[in-house]
C-alpha positions in Angstrom: 12.0 43.3 -23.5 9.4 41.0 -24.2 8.2 39.5 -21.1 6.3 36.1 -21.0 2.5 36.4 -21.0 0.2 33.4 -20.7 -0.3 33.2 -24.6 3.4 33.1 -24.9 3.9 30.7 -22.4 0.8 28.6 -24.1 2.9 28.6 -27.4 5.9 27.5 -25.6 4.2 24.6 -23.9 2.4 23.7 -27.2 6.0 23.4 -28.9 7.4 21.6 -26.2 11.2 22.0 -27.0 13.9 24.3 -27.9 17.6 24.0 -29.5 19.4 26.0 -27.0 22.9 27.0 -26.7 24.9 24.8 -24.4 26.7 27.2 -22.9 23.6 28.9 -21.4 22.8 26.0 -19.7 23.3 24.9 -15.8 26.1 22.3 -15.5 24.0 19.7 -13.8 21.1 18.7 -15.9 19.1 15.5 -15.2 16.7 13.7 -17.4 13.0 13.3 -16.2 12.5 10.0 -14.6 8.8 9.7 -14.6 5.7 9.9 -16.5 5.4 10.5 -20.1 8.5 12.6 -20.5 10.7 10.2 -18.8 14.3 9.9 -20.1 13.7 13.1 -21.5 16.4 16.2 -20.6 15.0 19.6 -20.3 15.8 23.1 -18.9 13.7 25.8 -17.2 13.4 29.2 -18.4 11.6 32.3 -16.4 10.4 35.6 -17.7 8.6 37.7 -15.2 6.1 35.8 -13.3 5.9 32.9 -15.8 8.2 29.9 -15.7 8.3 27.0 -18.6 10.2 23.9 -18.9 11.2 22.8 -22.5 12.7 19.7 -23.6 16.2 20.1 -25.3 15.9 19.3 -29.2 18.1 20.4 -31.7 15.5 20.1 -34.4 13.1 22.5 -32.4 11.6 25.3 -34.2 12.5 27.2 -31.1 16.2 28.4 -30.6 17.7 29.9 -27.3 20.4 32.3 -27.5 22.0 34.9 -25.4 21.8 38.6 -26.3 23.3 41.3 -24.4 23.4 39.6 -21.1 19.8 38.3 -21.4 18.5 34.9 -22.8 16.2 35.0 -25.7 13.8 32.5 -27.3 13.5 32.8 -31.3 10.9 31.2 -33.4 11.9 31.5 -37.3 14.7 34.1 -36.0 11.8 36.3 -34.6 12.3 36.9 -30.8 9.7 35.6 -28.8 10.4 36.4 -25.3 13.2 37.5 -22.8 14.1 35.9 -19.5 16.7 33.5 -18.0 17.4 30.0 -17.6 16.7 28.8 -13.9 18.8 26.1 -11.9 16.9 23.1 -10.7 17.8 21.6 -7.9 16.6 18.2 -8.3 13.9 18.0 -11.5 12.7 21.7 -10.9 13.4 25.0 -9.2 13.1 25.4 -5.3 12.3 21.9 -5.0 14.0 18.5 -4.9 11.5 16.4 -6.8 12.4 12.8 -6.3 11.4 9.7 -8.4 11.8 6.9 -5.8 10.9 3.7 -8.1 11.9 4.7 -11.9 10.0 1.5 -13.2 6.5 0.2 -13.1 4.5 -3.1 -13.1 1.8 -1.0 -14.8 1.6 -0.5 -18.7 0.0 2.9 -19.2 0.4 3.0 -22.9 1.6 6.8 -22.9 4.6 6.4 -20.2 7.9 5.1 -21.0 8.5 4.3 -17.5 7.7 0.5 -17.8 10.0 0.4 -20.8 13.2 2.0 -19.3 13.4 -0.3 -16.2 15.3 2.6 -14.4 16.7 2.4 -11.0 15.2 2.4 -7.1 16.8 5.0 -5.1 17.7 4.2 -1.5 17.1 6.3 1.5 20.8 7.3 1.7 20.8 8.6 -1.7 17.7 10.7 -1.4 19.0 12.2 2.0 21.9 13.2 0.2 20.1 14.9 -2.6 18.0 17.0 0.0 21.1 17.8 1.8 22.8 19.1 -1.3 19.7 21.4 -2.3 19.6 22.6 1.3 23.2 23.9 1.0 22.3 26.1 -1.6 19.7 28.0 0.3 16.9 27.8 -2.3 15.0 24.9 -0.9 11.3 25.4 -0.5 9.9 22.1 -0.7 10.2 18.2 -1.0 8.2 16.3 -3.6 8.2 12.6 -3.9 6.7 10.3 -6.8 7.1 6.8 -7.7 6.0 4.2 -10.3 5.3 0.7 -9.0 8.1 -1.4 -8.7 6.7 -4.4 -7.1 3.4 -3.7 -5.6 1.5 -0.3 -4.8 1.6 -1.3 -1.0 5.3 -2.0 -0.9 5.6 1.5 -2.5 3.6 3.4 -0.4 5.2 1.6 2.8 8.7 2.9 1.2 7.4 6.5 0.7 6.0 6.2 4.1 9.5 5.5 5.8 11.3 7.9 3.5 8.7 11.1 4.6 9.3 10.0 8.3 13.1 10.7 7.3 12.5 14.0 5.7 10.2 16.0 7.9 13.1 17.0 9.7 13.9 19.4 7.1 11.0 21.5 7.9 10.0 22.3 4.5 6.5 21.1 2.8 6.5 17.6 1.6 4.2 16.5 -1.3 3.8 12.8 -2.5 2.3 11.4 -5.8 2.0 7.7 -5.6 -0.7 5.1 -6.7 -3.5 4.9 -3.8 -3.9 1.8 -1.7 -6.5 1.3 0.9 -4.5 3.2 3.8 -2.3 5.5 2.0 -3.6 8.7 2.6 -3.9 8.4 6.3 -0.3 6.7 6.5 1.5 9.7 4.6 -0.2 12.3 6.3 0.7 10.5 9.8 4.4 10.5 8.4 4.5 14.3 7.4 3.1 14.5 4.0 1.6 18.1 3.4 0.0 17.4 0.4 -1.2 14.3 -1.7 -1.7 13.6 -5.7 -3.1 10.8 -7.0 -3.4 11.0 -10.8 -6.4 9.9 -12.9 -4.2 10.4 -16.2 -7.5 10.9 -18.2 -11.4 11.3 -17.1 -12.8 9.8 -20.2 -13.8 6.0 -19.3 -12.9 4.7 -22.6 -9.5 6.2 -23.4 -8.8 5.5 -19.7 -9.7 1.7 -20.3 -7.5 1.9 -23.5 -4.5 3.5 -22.1 -4.8 2.6 -18.3 -6.3 -0.9 -18.7 -4.2 -2.1 -15.5 -5.8 0.9 -13.3 -9.2 1.7 -11.9 -10.3 5.2 -12.6 -13.2 4.5 -10.0 -10.8 3.5 -7.0 -8.6 6.4 -8.0 -11.5 8.9 -7.8 -12.6 7.0 -4.4 -9.0 7.7 -3.1 -9.0 11.4 -4.2 -12.3 12.0 -2.3 -10.9 10.2 1.0 -7.7 12.3 0.9 -9.6 15.4 0.7 -11.2 14.4 3.9 -7.7 13.8 5.5 -5.5 16.7 3.8 -8.0 19.3 3.3 -9.1 21.9 0.9 -6.4 23.2 -1.5 -4.1 19.9 -0.6 -5.2 17.2 -3.0 -4.3 17.2 -6.7 -4.6 14.8 -9.8 -2.6 15.0 -13.2 -5.1 14.8 -16.1 -3.1 14.4 -19.4 -4.5 16.3 -22.2 -3.7 14.9 -25.8 -5.2 11.4 -25.8 -8.1 12.2 -27.8 -10.6 13.5 -25.4 -12.9 16.4 -26.3 -12.9 19.8 -24.6 -16.6 18.7 -23.1 -14.9 15.6 -21.5 -12.4 17.5 -20.0 -15.0 19.9 -18.6 -16.9 17.3 -17.1 -13.7 15.7 -15.6 -12.7 18.8 -13.8 -16.0 19.7 -12.7 -16.2 16.0 -11.2 -12.7 16.5 -9.4 -13.5 20.0 -8.2 -17.0 18.6 -7.0 -14.9 16.4 -4.4 -12.2 19.0 -3.6 -9.4 17.9 -6.1 -7.5 20.5 -7.9 -6.7 18.9 -11.4 -3.5 19.5 -13.3 -3.9 19.7 -17.0 -0.7 18.3 -18.4 -0.1 18.4 -22.3 1.0 14.9 -23.5 4.6 14.1 -24.3 5.3 12.0 -27.2 7.9 9.5 -26.3 9.6 7.5 -29.0 9.5 4.5 -26.9 5.6 4.6 -27.1 5.1 5.7 -30.7 3.4 2.5 -31.5 1.5 2.0 -28.2 -0.8 5.1 -28.4 -1.6 7.5 -30.6 -1.1 11.4 -29.1 -2.2 14.6 -30.1 0.0 17.6 -28.6 -2.7 20.2 -27.8 -2.0 23.7 -29.7 -1.8 27.0 -27.6 -5.4 27.8 -28.1 -6.8 24.9 -26.7 -4.1 25.3 -23.6 -5.3 28.7 -22.7 -8.9 27.5 -23.5 -9.0 24.6 -20.8 -7.0 26.5 -18.3 -9.1 29.4 -18.3 -12.1 27.1 -18.1 -10.3 25.1 -15.0 -10.0 28.5 -13.3 -13.5 29.2 -13.5 -14.5 25.9 -12.3 -11.9 26.1 -9.2 -13.3 29.5 -8.4 -17.0 28.3 -8.3 -16.1 25.6 -5.8 -13.9 27.6 -3.9 -10.3 26.1 -4.8 -7.1 27.9 -5.7 -4.4 26.3 -7.3 -1.9 28.8 -6.1 -2.3 27.7 -2.5 0.0 24.6 -3.4 3.6 24.3 -1.8 4.7 21.2 -3.4 4.6 19.3 -6.9 3.4 20.3 -10.0 1.2 23.2 -9.1 4.0 25.0 -7.1 6.6 24.6 -9.9 4.2 25.6 -12.9 6.9 24.9 -15.6 4.8 22.2 -17.5 1.3 23.5 -17.4 -0.8 26.6 -17.8 -1.6 26.8 -13.9 -4.8 28.5 -12.8 -4.2 31.3 -10.3 -0.6 31.5 -11.2 -0.4 31.9 -14.7 -4.1 33.2 -15.3 
């Protein structure tokens, strides 16, 4: 049996999608509702100690089939890896990962959310999602992310109220929002365990071009304040790879984040049809994904940070990234 290795996982992430036999998929599949992959439907595949999330695409070079009771991934009819397809509670296995507002007033050029004008979930709907997940016996964490429907302040206010409702389930709660002046302490007091403010890119020129509505300096300042409030290994930031940044810029950015106590999540860019005219993206190949992940682990080790201590959100799931201390 070919079990997934970091090298195999990197190759799968670099391709990013698979043509899968529909009979193998869980009955309940929901499209992503946040970030660059919003609106795209995917599934989770696990093999050995590694998990990967792949978009469903009939034109993909990867094919997923059943063979003697196991699930096998093929490339050009050659077996790559064997494992199993995992059930996702809500967006990912073992977590209810909820997007509160599926719309955003900001216009980051790689993100389709502003174009989708999605729904805004109410507390009752979210509580039902958590209750349904709880009944499976598989719930290990609750993670909340959100666009910005009206203003960052109003969004944080809604998330704070939601966290207060969800602490009764006694599982770790992670929150990913755009920061406000008091968001870190407000969310901590409400019961949040971990927090993520996304820098998106640490190249200032690229940031200005693709996230011109936001402030990189403010996000970095907010991340530093969050470390003081949440402590070591509890503050994260998504860092997109594939917007034209150099490896040197990635290393400098990872060093900057780690130096203030933040664990970066290096995320391969997803090309979205709604954004093809707005930004040119370069999906990283397997070699680059592995190289940057190994570099990130070296930097984290130097600063005494551990990605595998994370209890919520992306660092706990690992499906979309080569995660230091879990995959390598």
